[in-house]
C-alpha positions in Angstrom: 0.0 0.0 0.0 2.8 2.3 0.9 4.5 1.6 -2.4 1.3 2.4 -4.3 1.0 5.8 -2.4 4.6 6.6 -3.1 4.2 5.7 -6.8 1.1 7.9 -7.1 2.9 10.8 -5.4 5.8 10.5 -7.8 3.5 10.4 -10.8 1.6 13.5 -9.5 4.8 15.3 -8.9 6.1 14.4 -12.4 2.9 15.6 -14.0 2.9 18.9 -12.1 6.5 19.4 -13.2 5.8 18.6 -16.9 2.9 20.9 -17.0 4.8 23.8 -15.5 5.8 26.6 -17.8 8.7 29.0 -17.6 6.5 31.5 -19.6 3.4 31.3 -17.5 5.0 30.9 -14.1 8.0 33.1 -14.4 8.2 35.4 -17.5 4.6 36.6 -17.4 4.4 37.4 -13.7 7.7 39.2 -13.9 6.4 41.2 -16.9 3.3 42.3 -15.0 5.3 43.1 -11.8 7.8 45.4 -13.5 4.8 47.3 -14.9 3.1 47.7 -11.6 6.4 48.7 -9.9 7.6 51.2 -12.6 4.6 52.6 -14.2 2.6 54.0 -11.3 0.0 56.8 -11.6 1.9 58.7 -8.9 5.0 58.8 -11.0 3.4 59.1 -14.4 -0.1 60.8 -14.1 -0.6 60.4 -17.8 -1.3 56.7 -17.3 -4.7 57.6 -15.7 -5.3 59.9 -18.6 -4.6 57.0 -21.0 -7.2 54.9 -19.2 -9.8 57.6 -19.4 -9.2 58.0 -23.1 -10.0 54.3 -23.5 -13.1 54.4 -21.3 -14.5 57.6 -22.8 -12.9 57.9 -26.3 -13.0 61.3 -27.8 -13.9 62.1 -31.4 -10.3 63.1 -32.1 -7.7 60.5 -32.9 -4.0 59.7 -33.6 -4.0 57.0 -36.2 -0.6 55.3 -36.3 0.3 53.1 -39.2 2.4 50.2 -37.9 2.1 48.2 -41.1 0.6 49.0 -44.5 1.0 47.0 -47.7 3.9 48.5 -49.7 5.0 50.9 -47.0 8.7 50.8 -46.3 8.9 52.0 -42.7 11.8 49.9 -41.4 12.1 46.9 -39.1 10.4 46.3 -35.8 12.7 48.6 -33.8 12.2 51.5 -36.2 8.4 51.1 -36.0 8.5 51.1 -32.2 10.3 54.5 -32.3 7.5 56.0 -34.3 4.9 54.4 -32.0 6.5 55.9 -28.9 6.1 59.4 -30.6 2.5 58.6 -31.6 1.5 57.5 -28.1 3.0 60.7 -26.6 1.3 62.9 -29.2 -2.0 61.3 -28.5 -1.6 62.1 -24.8 -0.3 65.6 -25.4 -3.4 66.4 -27.5 -5.9 64.3 -25.4 -6.7 62.1 -28.4 -7.4 58.4 -28.6 -4.7 56.3 -30.2 -5.5 53.6 -32.8 -3.0 51.5 -34.6 -3.3 50.2 -38.1 -1.6 47.0 -39.1 -2.0 44.3 -41.8 0.5 41.8 -40.4 -1.1 40.5 -37.3 0.1 43.1 -34.8 -3.6 43.5 -33.7 -3.7 39.9 -32.8 -0.6 40.0 -30.6 -1.0 43.3 -28.7 -3.9 45.4 -27.4 -4.4 48.6 -25.5 -3.9 48.1 -21.8 -6.6 48.8 -19.2 -6.4 47.4 -15.6 -9.9 46.0 -15.9 -9.7 44.6 -19.4 -8.9 41.1 -20.5 -8.8 39.2 -23.7 -9.1 35.6 -24.9 -8.6 33.5 -28.0 -11.7 32.5 -29.9 -11.8 28.7 -30.0 -13.2 28.7 -33.6 -11.4 31.5 -35.4 -8.3 31.3 -33.2 -8.3 35.1 -33.1 -7.9 37.5 -30.2 -11.1 38.8 -28.7 -10.9 41.9 -26.6 -13.0 45.0 -25.9 -10.1 47.3 -26.4 -8.4 46.2 -29.6 -6.7 47.4 -32.8 -8.6 45.1 -35.2 -12.0 46.8 -35.0 -11.7 50.4 -33.7 -15.4 51.3 -34.3 -16.5 48.7 -31.8 -15.2 50.8 -28.9 -14.3 54.3 -30.3 -16.1 57.0 -32.2 -13.7 56.7 -35.1 -15.4 57.8 -38.4 -13.8 56.3 -41.4 -15.5 58.8 -43.7 -13.2 61.5 -42.3 -10.1 59.7 -43.5 -8.3 60.6 -46.8 -9.6 64.1 -46.7 -7.2 67.0 -46.0 -9.9 69.0 -44.3 -10.5 66.2 -41.7 -7.3 64.2 -41.7 -3.9 65.6 -41.0 -1.7 63.1 -42.9 2.0 63.0 -41.8 2.9 60.7 -44.7 6.4 62.0 -45.1 7.8 61.1 -41.7 9.7 57.9 -42.4 13.5 58.0 -42.2 13.5 61.8 -42.0 16.1 64.2 -40.5 16.6 67.9 -40.1 13.8 70.5 -40.2 11.2 67.9 -41.1 11.4 66.5 -37.5 9.6 69.6 -36.3 6.5 68.8 -38.4 6.7 65.1 -37.8 7.0 65.6 -34.0 4.2 68.2 -34.0 6.5 70.4 -31.9 4.2 73.4 -32.0 1.0 71.8 -30.9 -2.2 70.3 -32.1 -4.1 70.8 -35.4 -7.8 71.3 -36.2 -8.4 68.0 -38.0 -10.1 65.3 -36.0 -7.7 62.6 -37.3 -3.9 62.8 -37.3 -2.4 60.0 -39.3 1.2 59.2 -38.6 3.6 57.1 -40.7 6.9 57.5 -38.9 9.8 55.8 -37.3 11.5 58.3 -35.1 11.2 58.9 -31.3 11.1 62.5 -30.3 10.7 62.4 -26.5 14.3 63.5 -26.0 13.9 66.5 -28.4 10.7 67.6 -26.6 12.6 67.4 -23.3 15.9 69.2 -24.1 14.4 71.9 -26.4 12.6 74.0 -23.8 11.3 76.6 -26.3 8.9 74.1 -27.9 5.2 73.9 -27.2 5.8 70.1 -27.0 8.1 70.7 -24.0 5.3 72.5 -22.1 2.8 69.8 -23.1 5.1 67.1 -21.7 5.5 69.0 -18.5 1.7 69.1 -18.2 1.8 65.3 -18.4 4.1 65.1 -15.4 7.5 64.9 -17.1 10.3 66.7 -15.2 14.0 67.2 -15.9 14.8 64.1 -13.7 12.4 61.8 -15.6 14.0 58.7 -17.1 12.8 59.0 -20.6 13.7 55.4 -21.3 11.5 54.3 -18.5 8.7 56.6 -19.5 8.9 55.3 -23.1 8.7 51.8 -21.7 5.5 52.7 -19.9 4.1 54.2 -23.0 4.8 51.1 -25.0 3.3 48.9 -22.3 0.1 50.9 -22.4 -0.2 50.7 -26.2 1.3 47.2 -26.6 0.0 44.9 -23.9 0.6 41.2 -25.0 -2.6 39.3 -25.7 -3.3 35.8 -24.7 -2.4 34.8 -28.3 1.0 36.5 -27.9 1.7 34.7 -24.6 0.4 31.5 -26.0 2.9 31.8 -28.9 5.8 32.6 -26.6 4.9 29.7 -24.3 4.7 27.2 -27.2 8.0 28.3 -28.7 9.8 28.4 -25.4 8.4 25.3 -23.8 10.2 22.6 -25.7 13.6 24.0 -25.2 12.9 25.2 -21.7 11.5 21.9 -20.5 14.6 20.0 -21.8 16.7 22.1 -19.4 14.1 22.1 -16.6 13.8 18.3 -16.6 17.5 18.0 -15.9 17.1 20.3 -12.9 14.0 19.0 -11.2 15.6 19.5 -7.8 15.5 23.3 -8.2 11.9 23.9 -7.2 10.6 26.9 -5.3 7.2 28.0 -4.1 6.2 31.1 -5.9 3.1 33.2 -6.0 1.6 33.9 -9.4 -0.3 37.2 -9.8 -2.4 38.6 -12.6 -1.9 42.0 -14.2 -3.9 43.7 -11.5 -1.6 42.3 -8.8 -4.1 39.8 -7.3 -2.8 36.4 -6.2 -4.3 33.8 -8.4 -2.3 30.7 -7.5 0.5 29.4 -5.4 2.3 26.6 -7.1 5.6 24.8 -7.2 7.5 25.0 -10.4 11.0 24.5 -11.7 12.4 27.8 -12.8 15.5 29.9 -13.4 16.2 32.7 -10.9 17.7 35.0 -13.6 17.8 35.4 -17.3 20.7 36.9 -19.2 19.9 37.9 -22.7 22.2 39.0 -25.6 21.4 40.5 -29.0 23.8 40.7 -31.9 22.8 42.5 -35.1 24.7 41.6 -38.3 22.4 43.7 -40.6 19.8 43.3 -43.3 22.2 41.2 -45.3 21.3 38.3 -43.0 17.8 38.3 -44.5 18.8 39.2 -48.1 21.7 36.8 -48.4 20.4 34.1 -45.9 23.0 31.5 -44.9 25.6 33.1 -47.2 25.8 35.9 -44.7 27.0 33.6 -41.9 30.6 34.1 -42.9 30.6 37.9 -42.7 28.6 37.8 -39.4 31.1 35.5 -37.7 34.0 37.4 -36.2 37.4 36.1 -37.4 40.2 37.6 -35.3 42.7 36.9 -38.1 40.5 38.9 -40.6 40.6 36.1 -43.2 37.1 37.0 -44.6 35.2 40.3 -44.9 32.9 41.2 -42.0 29.7 43.0 -41.5 29.8 46.8 -41.0 28.1 46.2 -37.7 31.2 44.6 -36.3 32.5 48.1 -35.4 29.8 48.3 -32.7 30.8 44.9 -31.2 31.5 41.5 -32.6 29.8 38.2 -31.7 32.9 37.4 -29.7 32.6 40.8 -27.8 29.0 40.0 -27.0 30.0 36.5 -25.9 32.8 37.5 -23.7 30.7 40.1 -21.9 27.9 37.6 -21.5 30.3 35.1 -20.0 31.6 37.7 -17.5 28.1 38.5 -16.5 27.1 34.9 -16.1 30.1 34.1 -14.0 29.8 37.2 -11.8 26.2 37.3 -10.6 25.9 37.8 -6.9 23.7 35.9 -4.6 20.8 38.4 -4.9 20.9 38.4 -8.7 22.9 41.6 -9.2 25.8 41.8 -11.6 28.6 43.9 -10.1 30.9 45.4 -12.8 34.5 45.8 -11.7 34.3 49.5 -12.4 31.6 49.9 -9.7 33.6 47.8 -7.3 36.6 50.2 -7.8 34.9 53.5 -7.8 31.5 53.2 -6.2 32.2 51.4 -2.9 29.2 53.0 -1.3 26.8 52.0 -4.1 23.8 50.0 -2.9 24.7 47.2 -5.3 28.4 47.2 -4.4 29.2 43.8 -2.9 31.8 41.1 -3.2 31.8 39.2 -6.4 31.4 35.6 -5.5 33.3 32.7 -7.0 31.6 31.0 -9.9 31.5 27.8 -8.0 29.3 29.5 -5.4 27.2 31.4 -8.0 23.6 30.5 -8.7 23.5 27.8 -11.4 19.8 28.3 -12.3 20.4 31.1 -14.8 19.0 31.0 -18.3 21.1 32.4 -21.2 19.0 33.6 -24.1 20.7 34.4 -27.4 18.9 36.6 -30.1 20.5 37.5 -33.4 19.4 38.2 -37.0 22.1 35.8 -38.1 22.2 32.1 -37.0 26.0 31.9 -37.5 26.6 34.7 -35.1 24.3 33.1 -32.5 26.2 29.8 -32.8 29.5 31.6 -32.4 28.2 33.3 -29.2 26.9 30.0 -27.9 30.2 28.1 -28.5 32.2 30.9 -26.9 30.1 31.2 -23.7 29.4 27.4 -23.3 26.5 27.8 -20.8 24.5 24.7 -20.2 21.1 26.4 -19.8 20.9 28.2 -23.2 18.1 28.9 -25.6 18.9 30.3 -29.1 16.3 32.1 -31.1 15.9 30.9 -34.7 17.2 32.8 -37.7 14.0 34.7 -38.0 12.7 37.1 -40.6 12.4 40.9 -41.3 8.9 42.3 -41.0 9.5 44.8 -43.8 10.4 42.0 -46.1 7.8 39.5 -44.8 4.4 40.8 -43.9 2.9 37.5 -42.7 1.5 37.0 -39.2 4.0 34.1 -38.9 6.9 36.5 -39.3 5.3 38.9 -36.8 4.8 36.2 -34.2 8.4 35.0 -34.6 10.0 38.5 -34.5 7.7 40.0 -31.8 7.7 36.8 -29.7 11.4 36.5 -29.3 11.8 40.2 -28.9 9.4 40.0 -26.0 11.5 37.2 -24.4 14.6 39.3 -24.8 13.0 42.3 -23.2 12.3 40.2 -20.1 15.9 39.5 -19.4 17.4 40.7 -16.2 20.5 41.8 -18.0 20.9 42.4 -21.8 24.2 42.5 -23.5 24.2 44.5 -26.8 26.4 46.3 -29.3 26.6 50.0 -28.7 27.3 53.1 -30.9 30.8 54.4 -30.1 30.8 57.5 -27.9 33.5 59.4 -26.0 31.8 58.9 -22.6 31.6 55.2 -21.8 28.6 55.8 -19.5 26.5 57.1 -22.4 25.6 56.0 -26.0 22.7 54.0 -27.1 22.4 50.5 -28.4 23.3 50.4 -32.1 20.3 48.2 -32.9 16.8 49.6 -32.5 15.6 46.0 -31.9 17.6 45.7 -28.7 17.3 49.4 -27.7 13.5 49.0 -27.5 13.7 45.6 -25.8 15.7 47.4 -23.1 13.1 50.2 -22.9 10.1 47.9 -22.9 11.7 45.7 -20.3 11.6 48.6 -17.7 14.9 47.6 -16.1 17.2 50.6 -16.3 20.2 48.7 -14.9 19.9 45.9 -17.3 22.1 47.3 -20.1 25.6 46.0 -20.7 27.9 47.2 -23.6 29.6 44.3 -25.3 32.8 46.2 -25.8 33.0 47.7 -22.3 31.2 45.2 -20.1 32.3 46.6 -16.7 30.9 50.0 -17.4 27.4 50.8 -16.1 25.3 52.8 -18.5 23.6 55.9 -17.2 20.2 55.5 -18.9 18.8 58.8 -17.6 21.6 60.8 -19.3 21.8 58.4 -22.3 18.1 59.1 -23.0 18.9 62.8 -23.3 21.4 62.1 -26.1 20.7 61.4 -29.8 21.3 57.8 -31.0 19.9 55.9 -33.9 16.2 56.7 -34.3 16.1 58.4 -30.8 16.1 62.1 -31.8 17.1 65.1 -29.6 17.3 67.7 -32.4 
């Protein structure tokens, strides 16, 4: 009888373990917690204004074009830059934001409201939500008859890949217009410009939203993106399915690492208390080789693998950091995580002995072993070189992927946006960085990783592959131009 009871207990334990999910039990609660902790109404009063614009939509709109057939508005990171500006413009002018897309974006993300939920229709397999981007007229006063008419629609059609004086028009620096619809096709973020140029009307409008000279514009942008881009059940379901196979292979070999955790929903309410196998930390890296990875496919693997003997030509992006630079920094991070999950750069240990995170680096043998290493790259050859250099047992490598400007299918959107979401949830992210004189400043050279860092809402997460010990001051970095993050 005792043997039967023991066998039943072991079977129950095994089934509970096999049904556990790193996504549902770890990533998703962590995602919701960072939002609750970082994006408070007390810190950012505009959040409540955003909710009210959903509950009582006006008859004035900002219509952002995320994807349109034939429109060349860049990759995912470029489009996020334009979206950040569009969300802020909608708040500045007290307009309701709607997002147009023909590549499945509306199935993967929705507007956030604390009392709203969504689900997947069992028949159509589509996202069903009251607040959504698939059917604006179901919850807004949007009148399609006002579109495509200069008298009623202010069309910023020329705001893709722009520089110079055009940024004033595209950022609407001097205030609102009379038309009920503002249609934006753009891929530039202007929050820095509105902050540092105090003569602009936009600067005063941002102050009215609660922005001050000490506001971390990266964190603010992350909150804006979370409000407009809350993952749907379909998005989480995709991430769960793509991560589960690889994750469970690792988890099954570590069954002894089980901890009681409390799982909360996005309103902060406890919904279950369960025992799962999980990683305590996630270290992510992103290496960009460039668009040739998609144009030339596997043929680009050679130029995207760093050869220290320079036997073959290399991608132009190598100047920002090579796969070996990314790997060496990641290895240093993985081997120097303290008992509470902090990574202590040597530079902090030398110069900031009073810093709250200054503590002894513990020997790798004593370091936590349950750390997931996540590798994202637009080139599979680069990812494999990073993996072979780091040699970390608990590693997941994203697939080669696709470019959403070259492939408008929902499958490409799911793949690109899903793995970007996983990267954004890393506790530390190692990326290439644009070269700057001050090592504490300078943005990520790739917009994909830049907005993963922003969306992740973890200001201390950033590590520069070529200067791994140096902490990046994101408050000051956000006030400097880099890539599609404009300050002039």
